C-alpha angles and dihedrals in degrees: 000000000000127000092269087070094052111135132209117245125190115254088234128010115252121241125216115269124240096244094199093052089051089052093047091053088056093048090052092046093054088048089055090056091049090047092053092047090053091044089065088070099044097073089223092299107134091192090067098038115128113220081026104192099039091125089069087074086083090060089047090052090053091053090050092047094050091048094048093045091054093046095046102040114018094090096041102068117113112014098028104032143015134191093275092051093048095050092046091053093049092048092049090050099045112020103067092062091044087060096047090047091055092046091053089048090053094047093052098038099095092044093063127098115288089193092061093032106032090169089073093071090051097048117098117218093246091059093048090050091052090052090048094050092048089047090055088063090048090232108141118249119232120251088257087070095050098131095174107046099237097102092243120162085217106035094179095052114015100194089065086090092073091050088052089058090042087059090049090052090051092049093049090048095049097043101039123346098059085069094055118112118234089260094051091045090049090054091050092049091047092052091046090050091052090050090051093052093045094050098045094046095047105035116107095245100041095230144093095245114137146043099131100102129080097231130102100261094046093044088056090052091049094052092043090053092048106044105059100036096042098044092034086059089049091052090048090055089055100046107031124095107201115228126198114264127172123231092013095149094052094044094045093046091052090049092051093048093047095046093050093044100048110123120246111289124222098011125232094317100053109041090155090069092060089046090053090052093050094047089050090052094048098042101038116007100048094050089046091052091049090049092048091047092050089050096054133082129215113237124194133019094270094056092045093048091046093052092045094050093047091045092048095053097036098092097032093051093046095051098040105037102076100073086061089049090055088054094045093047091051091049091052092046095048094048098036091231126180121223090257093050092047097043096105090050091047092052091047090050091050090051091048091050092052093045094048091047093052093044091048090051097049102033099037120006101048096044092045093049091049090053093046092048092050090047101042111012103045125080129193116244130179114232 
């Protein structure tokens, strides 16, 4: 055939998704939003936080990401994919929503409480725009550009910190760790697990909270939270042989909700007990849930639609919800509202977060990714 009949072929063939894992990512993402809504009423006291361990959803996301990266890409290196192709695919998948999250953060910045965030009233628009533009690249801003006062590396959209470490995990995988044998990877994961246990049992607060600031202690937390879950998930993808379990989505969803909702363990006098719980969740329970989810099958249209919807909004809701949390937290702070008094506002905020996530997905993320794939991930081949 002549060149007029040239067809477009995907740069790499797509593999089938694990529907249950997609759904579980959505369950955890919604729990993160609920956790942050409850956090507005805790005054920073983790002992009183409702949905107490919601921050562990980030560690669960890292396990999921490592598992999916291994499943999707391990067997494609060489003939089907190179470094350039891998990085392009990851950027196409992740970066559009990073940008929309930062834009939403910039749009809502000056509408947030100046009592809770006094730096807002002192921040000129040009400085906010610089922070927003840097945030769109996902590069962390220095503390000198902290325009909120919470030491965030992304002051307009706090959760960007975890995507920053997600990118680091992807880079380490592509450059080095994909080449590791199972033995070498197991050694790395074992060392990372020991580092996780050591940190969480010895840190002053007895928890895995942190990673969002560009300073030595928080950078250590960020790398500690990344290394075991991400590469533990990668190892799991290489060694596990999924079985066939019934009701996996329901069982795994309940486990995720329960783990993230468990009250603080040990109280103010025994932080190590809470640390022991969190290390057990990260090292054993989260990989088990991912394995169980990968071993299950969705039956029925309702289950399939539920998993698809939750999977579709999981990343958009995670990366766009926090600017609305800043607003909600300021509203609670300014009016000294209890959880009961603020419940209608909390439910409205949750609804807005879901609606914005879905709208961002359908009106922006999916069309942009299709264009980017056609532009950068498709190559012309002659049949």
